[in-house]
DODRENKOL-369243 format. One line per field, with one value per residue: x, y, z of N, C-alpha, C, O, CB in turn; residue number from 1. Coordinates in nm, 4 decimals. Glycine has a CB too. Example, Ala and Ser with C-alpha at 12.3 -4.5 7.8 and 13.67 -1.06 7.14 Angstrom:
BEGIN
n_u (1.3190	1.2850)
n_v (-0.5690	-0.2250)
n_w (0.7800	0.7080)
ca_u (1.2300	1.3670)
ca_v (-0.4500	-0.1060)
ca_w (0.7800	0.7140)
c_u (1.3200	1.2900)
c_v (-0.3300	0.0030)
c_w (0.7800	0.7870)
o_u (1.4236	1.3409)
o_v (-0.3319	0.1138)
o_w (0.8465	0.8039)
cb_u (1.1308	1.4084)
cb_v (-0.4473	-0.0598)
cb_w (0.9046	0.5725)
i (1	2)
//
This chain:
BEGIN
n_u (-0.5098	-0.5806	-0.8758	-0.9903	-1.0176	-0.9602	-0.7857	-0.4444	-0.2026	0.1164	0.4087	0.7310	1.0441	1.3404	1.4937	1.6521	1.9566	1.9073	1.6261	1.4611	1.1833	1.0435	0.9653	0.7579	0.5675	0.5154	0.3971	0.1726	0.0402	-0.0200	-0.2058	-0.4051	-0.4781	-0.6002	-0.8396	-0.9886	-1.2616	-1.3116	-1.0602	-0.8482	-0.6214	-0.2658	0.0768	0.4268	0.7747	1.1234	1.4602	1.7191	1.9834	2.0172	1.8159	1.6006	1.2556	0.9293	0.5963	0.2607	-0.0635	-0.4010	-0.7126	-1.0694	-1.1705	-1.1019	-1.1851	-1.1730	-0.8958	-0.8072	-0.9283	-0.7850	-0.5287	-0.5800	-0.6387	-0.6223	-0.4333	-0.2669	-0.1700	-0.0031	0.1933	0.2916	0.4177	0.6180	0.7613	0.9431	1.1855	1.2579	1.2957	1.5261	1.4598	1.1522	0.8691	0.5392	0.2943	-0.0198	-0.2399	-0.4679	-0.5861	-0.5932	-0.5943	-0.5418	-0.3419	-0.2782	-0.0468	-0.0796	-0.0589	-0.1326	-0.4025	-0.5197)
n_v (-0.7795	-1.0686	-1.2452	-1.5913	-1.7446	-1.5212	-1.3964	-1.4029	-1.2307	-1.2817	-1.1197	-1.1524	-1.0071	-0.8659	-0.5641	-0.3774	-0.1807	0.1627	0.2031	0.3763	0.5796	0.3929	0.4220	0.6192	0.4963	0.2636	0.3738	0.4920	0.2620	0.1296	0.3053	0.2995	0.0269	0.0103	0.1323	-0.0478	-0.2773	-0.5299	-0.5173	-0.5776	-0.5178	-0.4407	-0.5248	-0.4693	-0.5294	-0.4512	-0.5365	-0.3172	-0.3606	-0.6020	-0.5560	-0.7177	-0.7962	-0.8399	-0.8269	-0.8209	-0.8412	-0.8290	-0.9814	-0.9998	-1.2171	-1.4577	-1.3487	-1.0721	-1.0384	-1.1207	-0.9268	-0.7027	-0.7696	-0.7481	-0.4804	-0.1793	0.0341	-0.0959	-0.2968	-0.1470	-0.0723	-0.3261	-0.3905	-0.1937	-0.2758	-0.4653	-0.3458	-0.2707	-0.4808	-0.7398	-0.9980	-1.1724	-1.3188	-1.4533	-1.5598	-1.7000	-1.7353	-1.8877	-1.7684	-1.9650	-1.9624	-1.7212	-1.5399	-1.3312	-1.1622	-1.1768	-0.9172	-0.7454	-0.7825	-0.6422)
n_w (1.9533	1.7724	1.6794	1.6947	1.3766	1.2298	0.9462	0.8822	0.7115	0.6360	0.5826	0.4943	0.4608	0.3041	0.2940	0.0326	0.0271	0.0845	-0.0206	-0.2392	-0.1988	-0.0541	0.2254	0.2309	0.0645	0.2117	0.4416	0.3208	0.2233	0.4604	0.5754	0.3740	0.3744	0.6250	0.5746	0.4347	0.3829	0.6246	0.7385	1.0150	1.1592	1.2032	1.2222	1.2497	1.2229	1.1938	1.1506	1.1954	1.1246	0.9700	0.7926	0.7623	0.7808	0.9291	0.8551	0.9468	0.8425	0.9437	0.8790	0.8398	0.6988	0.4339	0.1900	0.2341	0.2703	0.0169	-0.1426	-0.0602	-0.1543	-0.4250	-0.4566	-0.6403	-0.5920	-0.4140	-0.5791	-0.7480	-0.5632	-0.5059	-0.7483	-0.7553	-0.5381	-0.6119	-0.6593	-0.4085	-0.2302	-0.1584	-0.1287	-0.0638	0.1024	0.1261	0.3481	0.4197	0.6792	0.9139	1.2175	1.5000	1.7722	2.0344	2.2620	2.5521	2.7627	3.1225	3.2378	3.0317	3.0164	3.2179)
ca_u (-0.5083	-0.6755	-0.9684	-0.9887	-1.0834	-0.9011	-0.6832	-0.3190	-0.1156	0.2497	0.5010	0.8689	1.1206	1.4695	1.5063	1.7807	2.0072	1.8516	1.5098	1.4029	1.0377	0.9823	0.9030	0.6304	0.4728	0.4761	0.3014	0.0497	-0.0280	-0.0751	-0.3283	-0.5041	-0.5261	-0.6892	-0.9687	-1.0522	-1.3557	-1.2556	-0.9302	-0.8530	-0.5027	-0.1369	0.1968	0.5457	0.9056	1.2343	1.5922	1.7901	2.1145	2.0023	1.7078	1.4947	1.1349	0.8064	0.4744	0.1419	-0.1930	-0.5081	-0.8351	-1.1876	-1.1915	-1.0174	-1.2297	-1.1182	-0.7521	-0.7927	-0.9640	-0.6712	-0.4220	-0.6202	-0.6639	-0.5443	-0.3170	-0.1785	-0.1038	0.1062	0.2988	0.3517	0.5095	0.7339	0.8360	1.0487	1.3127	1.2838	1.3277	1.6162	1.3757	1.0331	0.7751	0.4084	0.2185	-0.1542	-0.2747	-0.5866	-0.5599	-0.6769	-0.6064	-0.4634	-0.3216	-0.2104	0.0131	-0.1738	-0.0520	-0.2045	-0.5476	-0.5680)
ca_v (-0.9243	-1.1180	-1.3494	-1.7131	-1.7300	-1.4082	-1.4311	-1.3300	-1.2300	-1.2634	-1.0763	-1.1553	-0.9440	-0.8016	-0.4429	-0.3412	-0.0570	0.2856	0.1791	0.5070	0.5864	0.2849	0.4676	0.6858	0.3980	0.1770	0.4506	0.5053	0.1326	0.1003	0.3867	0.2493	-0.1029	0.0347	0.1793	-0.1551	-0.3636	-0.6520	-0.4936	-0.5995	-0.4673	-0.4509	-0.5208	-0.4786	-0.5068	-0.4648	-0.5267	-0.2122	-0.4075	-0.6985	-0.5039	-0.8182	-0.7525	-0.9196	-0.7467	-0.9059	-0.7725	-0.9169	-0.9610	-1.0699	-1.3426	-1.4718	-1.2565	-0.9396	-1.0433	-1.1282	-0.7949	-0.6133	-0.8068	-0.7039	-0.3366	-0.1182	0.1058	-0.1968	-0.3628	-0.0583	-0.0873	-0.4586	-0.3822	-0.1131	-0.3448	-0.5486	-0.2737	-0.2409	-0.6019	-0.8370	-1.1178	-1.1653	-1.4313	-1.4266	-1.6748	-1.6655	-1.8318	-1.8613	-1.7686	-2.0649	-1.9191	-1.6019	-1.5188	-1.2108	-1.1761	-1.1330	-0.7720	-0.6754	-0.8006	-0.5495)
ca_w (1.9501	1.6727	1.7250	1.6131	1.2471	1.1590	0.8478	0.9001	0.5945	0.6926	0.4777	0.5429	0.3537	0.3311	0.2140	-0.0260	0.0848	0.0275	-0.1082	-0.2700	-0.2008	0.0243	0.3500	0.2033	0.0115	0.3227	0.5226	0.2419	0.2180	0.5932	0.5878	0.2794	0.4236	0.7393	0.5224	0.3586	0.4548	0.6792	0.8011	1.1595	1.2260	1.1364	1.3056	1.1666	1.2850	1.0994	1.2110	1.1211	1.0797	0.8600	0.7082	0.7544	0.8485	0.9265	0.8652	0.9492	0.8373	0.9906	0.8011	0.8920	0.6268	0.3150	0.0851	0.2664	0.2413	-0.1288	-0.1964	-0.0346	-0.2485	-0.5588	-0.4571	-0.7485	-0.5388	-0.3562	-0.6919	-0.7902	-0.4621	-0.5235	-0.8623	-0.7145	-0.4322	-0.6722	-0.6477	-0.2671	-0.1538	-0.2212	-0.1308	0.0209	0.0940	0.1864	0.3975	0.4648	0.7831	0.9945	1.3617	1.5675	1.9112	2.0617	2.4062	2.5985	2.8955	3.2263	3.2592	2.9243	3.0363	3.3234)
c_u (-0.6144	-0.7570	-0.9530	-1.0710	-1.0311	-0.7959	-0.5613	-0.2367	0.0223	0.3469	0.6404	0.9567	1.2575	1.4795	1.6450	1.8306	1.9469	1.7352	1.4319	1.2509	0.9682	0.9051	0.7669	0.5262	0.4249	0.3733	0.1673	-0.0296	-0.0875	-0.2052	-0.4396	-0.5627	-0.6284	-0.8282	-1.0486	-1.1511	-1.2858	-1.1196	-0.9438	-0.7284	-0.3753	-0.0257	0.3169	0.6703	1.0123	1.3643	1.6721	1.9260	2.1008	1.9012	1.5980	1.3733	1.0226	0.6904	0.3563	0.0196	-0.2999	-0.6387	-0.9474	-1.2055	-1.1031	-1.0566	-1.1736	-0.9694	-0.7287	-0.8270	-0.8513	-0.5580	-0.4520	-0.6502	-0.5691	-0.4198	-0.2161	-0.1045	0.0135	0.2232	0.3690	0.4511	0.6362	0.8212	0.9487	1.1851	1.3499	1.3318	1.4247	1.5491	1.2555	0.9519	0.6472	0.3476	0.0832	-0.1981	-0.4046	-0.5481	-0.6518	-0.6909	-0.5130	-0.4579	-0.2596	-0.1491	-0.0870	-0.1733	-0.1299	-0.3550	-0.6050	-0.6101)
c_v (-0.9707	-1.2336	-1.4746	-1.6934	-1.6129	-1.4600	-1.3416	-1.3442	-1.1881	-1.2370	-1.0669	-1.1030	-0.8975	-0.6820	-0.4321	-0.2158	0.0613	0.2617	0.3095	0.4982	0.4840	0.3364	0.5308	0.5862	0.3049	0.2470	0.4629	0.3744	0.0953	0.1784	0.3330	0.1162	-0.0834	0.0816	0.0687	-0.2340	-0.4910	-0.6367	-0.5072	-0.5512	-0.4951	-0.4426	-0.5382	-0.4524	-0.5250	-0.4478	-0.4238	-0.2567	-0.4994	-0.6531	-0.6075	-0.7704	-0.8536	-0.8230	-0.8421	-0.8165	-0.8756	-0.8785	-1.0465	-1.2076	-1.3448	-1.3758	-1.1166	-0.9334	-1.0448	-0.9947	-0.6950	-0.6444	-0.7520	-0.5545	-0.2688	-0.0460	0.0094	-0.2726	-0.2800	-0.0714	-0.2220	-0.4583	-0.3047	-0.1877	-0.4319	-0.4802	-0.2465	-0.3612	-0.6902	-0.9750	-1.0955	-1.2934	-1.3923	-1.5588	-1.6231	-1.7758	-1.7908	-1.8695	-1.8714	-2.0356	-1.8025	-1.5799	-1.3818	-1.2379	-1.1258	-0.9824	-0.6942	-0.6863	-0.6988	-0.4169)
c_w (1.8500	1.7295	1.6395	1.4856	1.1655	1.0616	0.8721	0.7728	0.6438	0.5783	0.5389	0.4298	0.4017	0.2363	0.1530	0.0457	0.0101	-0.0692	-0.1312	-0.2787	-0.1133	0.1460	0.3280	0.1534	0.1238	0.4113	0.4511	0.2398	0.3526	0.6149	0.4977	0.3261	0.5356	0.6957	0.4533	0.4434	0.5023	0.7447	0.9522	1.2324	1.1486	1.2396	1.2145	1.2500	1.1776	1.1769	1.1312	1.0673	0.9582	0.7555	0.6851	0.8345	0.8368	0.9459	0.8587	0.9414	0.8712	0.9223	0.8559	0.8275	0.5019	0.2040	0.1093	0.2338	0.0903	-0.1943	-0.1753	-0.1330	-0.3881	-0.5674	-0.5574	-0.6972	-0.4766	-0.4665	-0.7436	-0.6925	-0.4759	-0.6398	-0.8262	-0.6152	-0.4881	-0.6637	-0.5012	-0.1874	-0.2302	-0.2234	-0.0396	0.0052	0.1667	0.2294	0.4437	0.5597	0.8513	1.1414	1.4258	1.7164	1.9321	2.2120	2.4304	2.7331	2.9996	3.2483	3.1541	2.9412	3.1340	3.2658)
o_u (-0.7247	-0.7114	-0.9081	-1.1787	-1.0549	-0.7252	-0.5740	-0.2047	0.0427	0.3651	0.6649	0.9455	1.2859	1.4745	1.7438	1.7542	1.9369	1.7447	1.3468	1.1966	0.8459	0.7903	0.6712	0.4104	0.3066	0.2739	0.0616	-0.1520	-0.1948	-0.3028	-0.5546	-0.6837	-0.7305	-0.9238	-1.1644	-1.1276	-1.2095	-1.0678	-1.0385	-0.7285	-0.3752	-0.0328	0.3115	0.6715	0.9954	1.3776	1.6911	1.9780	2.1652	1.8996	1.5119	1.3872	1.0208	0.6876	0.3527	0.0015	-0.2911	-0.6718	-0.9234	-1.2498	-1.0379	-0.9703	-1.1311	-0.9220	-0.6388	-0.7619	-0.8246	-0.4982	-0.3605	-0.6840	-0.4495	-0.3115	-0.0952	0.0119	0.1176	0.3386	0.4906	0.5574	0.7471	0.9421	1.0409	1.2883	1.4619	1.4016	1.4090	1.5785	1.2578	0.9655	0.6482	0.3498	0.0738	-0.1943	-0.4454	-0.4851	-0.7735	-0.7874	-0.4164	-0.5576	-0.1970	-0.1936	-0.1707	-0.2787	-0.1867	-0.4285	-0.7252	-0.6528)
o_v (-0.9163	-1.3084	-1.4665	-1.6338	-1.6058	-1.5563	-1.2195	-1.4554	-1.0748	-1.3202	-0.9830	-1.1488	-0.8908	-0.6972	-0.4727	-0.1515	0.0598	0.2964	0.3469	0.4194	0.4877	0.2972	0.4994	0.5910	0.2714	0.1864	0.4466	0.3755	0.0352	0.1241	0.3223	0.0955	-0.1521	0.0713	0.0897	-0.2554	-0.5521	-0.7330	-0.4555	-0.5440	-0.5618	-0.3631	-0.6111	-0.3647	-0.6025	-0.3566	-0.4414	-0.1960	-0.4773	-0.7042	-0.5887	-0.7119	-0.9395	-0.7466	-0.9328	-0.7270	-0.9924	-0.7606	-1.1534	-1.3023	-1.2457	-1.3266	-1.0497	-0.8352	-0.9764	-0.9542	-0.6120	-0.5525	-0.7138	-0.5056	-0.2979	-0.0631	0.0305	-0.3086	-0.3353	-0.0804	-0.2314	-0.5197	-0.3448	-0.1650	-0.4674	-0.5473	-0.2037	-0.3451	-0.7131	-1.0580	-1.0107	-1.3660	-1.3087	-1.6570	-1.5143	-1.8941	-1.6748	-1.9661	-1.8661	-2.0784	-1.7853	-1.5988	-1.3238	-1.3251	-1.0411	-0.9248	-0.5891	-0.6054	-0.6722	-0.3282)
o_w (1.8455	1.8159	1.5251	1.4874	1.0450	1.0913	0.8815	0.7307	0.6874	0.4894	0.6255	0.3161	0.5213	0.1142	0.2142	0.1177	-0.1126	-0.1870	-0.0503	-0.3562	-0.0994	0.1666	0.3988	0.1947	0.1300	0.4514	0.5121	0.2529	0.3582	0.6665	0.5401	0.3180	0.5403	0.7725	0.4172	0.5623	0.4275	0.8013	1.0115	1.3553	1.0452	1.3333	1.1155	1.3363	1.0834	1.2586	1.0108	0.9737	0.8557	0.6436	0.5991	0.9419	0.7486	1.0423	0.7755	1.0239	0.8332	0.9091	0.9120	0.8924	0.4690	0.1313	0.0151	0.1766	0.0415	-0.2907	-0.2621	-0.1889	-0.4610	-0.6752	-0.5590	-0.7533	-0.4854	-0.4489	-0.7791	-0.7342	-0.4597	-0.6304	-0.8616	-0.6091	-0.4145	-0.6610	-0.4733	-0.0872	-0.3501	-0.3095	0.0496	-0.0932	0.2571	0.1552	0.5005	0.5257	0.8466	1.1845	1.4085	1.7797	1.8577	2.2816	2.3417	2.8077	2.9684	3.2752	3.1837	2.8845	3.1329	3.3398)
cb_u (-0.5337	-0.6018	-1.1146	-1.0432	-1.2305	-0.8389	-0.7373	-0.2397	-0.1695	0.2937	0.4569	0.9126	1.0433	1.5917	1.4765	1.7689	2.1622	1.9601	1.4161	1.4603	0.9902	1.0893	0.9928	0.6497	0.5380	0.5993	0.3574	0.0831	0.0681	0.0280	-0.2989	-0.4416	-0.4077	-0.6271	-0.9463	-0.9469	-1.4763	-1.2457	-0.8748	-0.8732	-0.4921	-0.1208	0.1936	0.5377	0.9298	1.2238	1.6647	1.8092	2.1873	1.9606	1.7637	1.5449	1.0902	0.8068	0.4664	0.1378	-0.2191	-0.5227	-0.8115	-1.3133	-1.3417	-1.0238	-1.3839	-1.1411	-0.6872	-0.8822	-1.0928	-0.6211	-0.4055	-0.7411	-0.6455	-0.6311	-0.3613	-0.2587	-0.2039	0.0577	0.2402	0.2422	0.4399	0.6881	0.7413	1.0152	1.3051	1.1595	1.2002	1.7531	1.4564	0.9467	0.8366	0.3140	0.2945	-0.2548	-0.1611	-0.7013	-0.5817	-0.6187	-0.5747	-0.5228	-0.2314	-0.3068	0.1486	-0.1420	0.0927	-0.1639	-0.5768	-0.4601)
cb_v (-0.9844	-1.1622	-1.2988	-1.8332	-1.7142	-1.3061	-1.4149	-1.3825	-1.1332	-1.3882	-0.9387	-1.3009	-0.8266	-0.9026	-0.3196	-0.3176	-0.0524	0.3610	0.0707	0.5617	0.5705	0.1876	0.5660	0.7979	0.3157	0.1361	0.5907	0.5487	0.0239	0.1352	0.5343	0.2336	-0.1892	0.1384	0.2935	-0.2486	-0.3992	-0.7514	-0.3533	-0.7452	-0.5268	-0.3405	-0.6312	-0.3799	-0.6048	-0.3601	-0.6663	-0.0920	-0.4808	-0.8336	-0.4577	-0.9561	-0.6205	-1.0327	-0.6379	-0.9954	-0.7065	-0.9092	-0.9934	-0.9855	-1.3603	-1.6136	-1.2519	-0.9061	-1.1677	-1.2393	-0.7430	-0.6278	-0.9608	-0.7808	-0.2765	-0.0208	0.2096	-0.2949	-0.3879	0.0901	-0.0728	-0.5647	-0.3157	0.0193	-0.4308	-0.5796	-0.1414	-0.1864	-0.6803	-0.8433	-1.2441	-1.0409	-1.5624	-1.3514	-1.7496	-1.6489	-1.8440	-1.9615	-1.6262	-2.2046	-2.0346	-1.4783	-1.6302	-1.0911	-1.0974	-1.2020	-0.7261	-0.7310	-0.9417	-0.5265)
cb_w (2.0923	1.5448	1.7201	1.6940	1.2669	1.2587	0.7007	1.0246	0.4807	0.7764	0.4153	0.5881	0.2965	0.3115	0.2987	-0.1814	0.0796	-0.0435	-0.0461	-0.4015	-0.3390	0.0700	0.4194	0.1003	-0.1033	0.4058	0.5541	0.0985	0.1721	0.7043	0.5525	0.1407	0.4739	0.8325	0.4250	0.3022	0.3649	0.5730	0.7634	1.1876	1.3625	1.0298	1.4171	1.0494	1.4064	0.9827	1.2138	1.2096	1.1938	0.9148	0.5740	0.8072	0.7936	1.0377	0.7513	1.0771	0.6955	1.1450	0.6528	0.8691	0.5886	0.2635	0.0788	0.4154	0.3070	-0.1859	-0.1309	0.1127	-0.2541	-0.6029	-0.3137	-0.8263	-0.4347	-0.2684	-0.8051	-0.7983	-0.3204	-0.5474	-0.9818	-0.6536	-0.3493	-0.8193	-0.7247	-0.2033	-0.1211	-0.1452	-0.0863	-0.0148	0.1552	0.0872	0.5141	0.3440	0.8867	0.9610	1.4246	1.5479	2.0106	1.9897	2.4665	2.6059	2.9052	3.3563	3.2593	2.7883	3.0868	3.4291)
i (1	2	3	4	5	6	7	8	9	10	11	12	13	14	15	16	17	18	19	20	21	22	23	24	25	26	27	28	29	30	31	32	33	34	35	36	37	38	39	40	41	42	43	44	45	46	47	48	49	50	51	52	53	54	55	56	57	58	59	60	61	62	63	64	65	66	67	68	69	70	71	72	73	74	75	76	77	78	79	80	81	82	83	84	85	86	87	88	89	90	91	92	93	94	95	96	97	98	99	100	101	102	103	104	105	106)
//
């Protein structure tokens, strides 16, 4: 769960059919992001039928999120992603509040 003030980078995308090299690059980027200063977490879901997905990375502050966007290896992945996604959008938001279900608190 992210704390108030955390920066959430929300990536919404649709994969093309058979995106060659995508799976390995996605795994590599998730590992690399976790090593970056200010990293707070990552969540991702993808519908196997429509190939639409939402990935959210969480960062301590805007500078941390901006540094990740400018990371050299991440920039290479961003260039390659043009062949993997039929469309995508990015939103950057600040978490103002966060809740958990009562069962998760136990």
